[in-house]
N, C-alpha and C positions, 0 to 999 in steps of 0.2 A: 530504619533510617528512613525519615520523612523530610524532603527538601523541596524547594520550590526556586527555580530560576526566572526571574522576571526580567524583561527587556523593553526598554521605551523605543519606540520607531515612529518617525515620521511619518504622517498619513499623506503628506504633499511637501513639496518644496517649500523653504521659507519664502514668507512675504512680507514686503516692508507696510508700514502703519498706511502709507499713501496708497500702495497696491492693493491692499486688501478693502479699502474702503471704495475703490473703482470697481473691486471684483465682487462685493459681497451680494450683489442683487443677480449674479451669473451663476445660473445652476449648472453649469459646465465645470466650475470649480467648486461650489459650496458642497456638493453631494461627498466630496472626499474629505472635507473638516467634519462631516458629521459622525465619523468615527472614532474621533479624539475626545478624551474627557480629561487630559492633562495639558497645559500649556505653558508656554515659557514666553516672557517678554525680554528681549535681548538688543545689544546695541554693537554696531561695528560700522566703518566707516563704508560709504556706498562703493558698489561695483560700477565701473564704467567699461562700456564697450569702445573699443577704437581700431583704425587702421585696418578696415575692411578691405578685402581682396577677393574678387569672385573670379572662380576659374571654372574650366569645362568640368561636364559630369555632375553641375550643380553643387560643387564644392564651395563654401564659403569660408574663407580665413579670417580671422579677427584677434585682437589681443583685449586682455580684460584686466582691470587695473584697479587697486583700491584707490579712490579718490586722491589725485595730488599725493601720491606716496611712490615709493620706488617697488612696491609689492606688485608684481604683473605676471601674466602667462599667456602663452599663445597656443592657438590650436586651429582646428576647423571643424566644421560640421558638413558633413556629406549628407545633403538634404533628402535625396532619394532614399538613404538607408536610413536616417534618422524618422522620417515619416512614411515608412515604407507600408503600403497597404492603405494609406491614409488620405494622401493627395491625387487630384485628378488633375492632370496636367492638360494646358500649359499654365505655369504659375508665375506670380510676380513677388519680388523680396523687395521690401524697404527695410531699412537698417537705421538704427539711433543709438544714442549713448546708454538707453535703458532697456531697449526691447529690438527684438528682429520679429518682424511680420512675415508671414509665407502666406500667400493668398491664392486661391485656387478657385475654381468656377462658382463654388457653394460656400466657402467660409475662410475664414483668417486664423492662423494658426500663430501663436506667440510663443517666442523664446525669450525669456525675462533671465535678469542678470543671475539670480539664484539657481537657475536651472542648471546651469552650467556644473558646478560643482556636485550639485544633487545626483544628476545623470552621470557624471563622470565617476562618483563613488560606486554605481550600480552597473558600471561597465556597459552604457547603453550603446547599441549598435549605431553607426554614424557619427560618433563623437570622438575625435582624435586629437592628441596632444594635452595641452593643459595638464602636464604631470605635476606640477606643483599646486594643484588644486587645494591642498590642505591649508595653505598659506592663507587662504579665504575665508577659512571656517572656524575661526576663533572669535567667540563672542561674549561680549560683558554681559554680565545676568543682572536683571533687575528685579524680577519677579517669576514666583512659580505659583499657579494656581489650579484648581480643579473645578469639575462640574460633576456632581454625582447623579443628579436628577436629570440632566440636559446634556447636550454635547458643547464642548469647548467654544465652537464657532458662535453658538446662541450666545454663550456666556460672556463671551471676551468682544464680539463684534456686533452683532445683532441688537444687543441689550447694552445699555449704558454701563461702562466699567470703571469704576471709580479709580484704581490703580492705574489703569492705561491712561485716563485723563491728566492724572498727577504726573506721572513720568512724562507725558508730553508737555506740560507746561514747566516743570522743575528742571528737566535735564538739558544741557547743551550739547549740540553737535560737536564731534570730533574734529571736523573740518568744518571752517569758518565760512565756506561757501556752501555749506548744505543746510538744508533744514532738518529739524529732528526728524520730523515724520519720515524721511527718505532715509534714516540711519537705524530707526527703530524697526526690529524684524519680530514676527510673530512665528512662534514655533509650536505646531499642533501634534502631539503625540497620543499614539494608542500604547496600551500595555499589552504584551503577550507574555505568557509564562508555561512553563515545562515543570510537570512535577516528576520528581525522582523518589521512587517509593521501593524500599525493601522489605521482601515478605519473609520474614526469619523463622517463624513458627506457625503452628496449627491454629494458634488464637488471632494471629492476622490474617490467616486464611478465613476463618470464622467472622472476621471484621472486615471484610473485603468491601462491602458497601460503604462504609465509614472512610476507609484509607482511599478509597478513589473519589470522595465526594469532591465536587467543584467547589472553589472558593468563590464567594460571592463578589462580582466584579466591583462592587461599591468599596468592599473591603481592600481590595488591592489598589484601587485609585487613591483612596485616603493614605494608605500605608507608604506609596510611592511620594507622594507628595512630602510626608513627615521626614521619609528618609532622605531625600536630598535636600530638603531645608536644615535638616540635622548638620549638615558639612557645608552647604552652600549657603552661606547667611546672607539672603538677598535684602537689599536696602528698603523694598518697598512690602515686604511682608512683615506683619507684626508679629505673629506667632511664629518661632522658629523651633520649636518641639525639642528642648533642650532634654527632655525625659524618656526622648524614643531611644529604643523601641515599644516601651510601654505606651500603651494606647488602649481606648475603649472600642475604637471603630476600625482598627486596623488587623493586621495579621497576627498579633500578638498572642491572641487566645486561639489560634487556630491549629495548636498541636504540632507546629513545624519544628523540625531539628535545628534546620537551617533555612535561610532564604537569603536571596541576593537580587542586586538591581546593577543593569548596565544599560547604556545608551548605545544600542546598535545603529549609529549614524556616525559618518565621520566628521563631527563637530567637538569642539572644546569649549567647555563654559569655563568663563572666568568670573570668580566673586572675589569680594575682599577677605575671603577668610580661605578660599581653597581653589583650585583647578580641578575640573573634572574631565578626563578625556573618553570619549566614545570612538568607536569603529564601527563601521558598517559590516554586517555578516558574522554568521556564526564561526566561521574559519578565521576571523580576526579577533575572537574574544580575548586572546591573550595579549593583545595590544590596547584593550580597552580597561578603564579603571571599573573598579567593582565594590559596591557597597555590600558587606558581608554581616549577616545578622546570626546570631547564636544565642538563643535566650536574651538575657539582659545585656550582652555583649555585642557591640557595633562597631565596625571600623571600615577603612577605605583600605581596600589592597590596590597599589598603585600599578599601572601597567608597565609591561615592558615597551621601551620604545622602538618604533619601527626604524 
């Protein structure tokens, strides 16, 4: 038995189109994106910070809300714990609707709106409350893209990207008081995989080098794009790979008995044809949707609800 489990993981929090333009020349951020070869362009109402309250021991309480909606969540950041080993005191704190700035003698550290659900899913020390953070992680999917020879950041941000420009020009904001550039978010993924191989006889032992051979990363990237577009038919993708899993540049010819795809992040992708639920961490795999491939057969196994 020769199987492969493939997982998509974010290399960094989501950033709005406006934020990424502001950050694209900042090396403190961009080196994270260089690990990504698959990206998605999605849309959701903006998150707004409000109702700040500072208490002793550097605890900052606040509410996050999907703009002009009833979707909100309250919690607090213990700044000493959140930035443990980083800050040099004393510090200054500046707050706004879209960002919290923490400044010490040497630098300014930002907490952007998307950081809250991203770090909450990872149980980051110093972040408390916000228990319904999953209400903020449902995104409408516009486009899926890959970059085989370069990284996603170069392909999508540093160089002109036709589909990103078209989406900015054609789509309307969900909230009238927002700009589309503030509602479009870029998700940068890396693909990790685990091989499950069963050695059943002497012939398998003699063929151990071939059994343990690593799959070309370009094949994994190409196959992942096709797998998700097969089920999540994005409006701005011209090729939807109806014949998947059959392909010349993917995993079809890799002699795998089965292979699967999951998104190991606490996000839900919504398209016109399907919804796809991800969950962060191996321990939550049973609660994440899974694309399952066996030979010419491919289907989505829907997750158990949390």
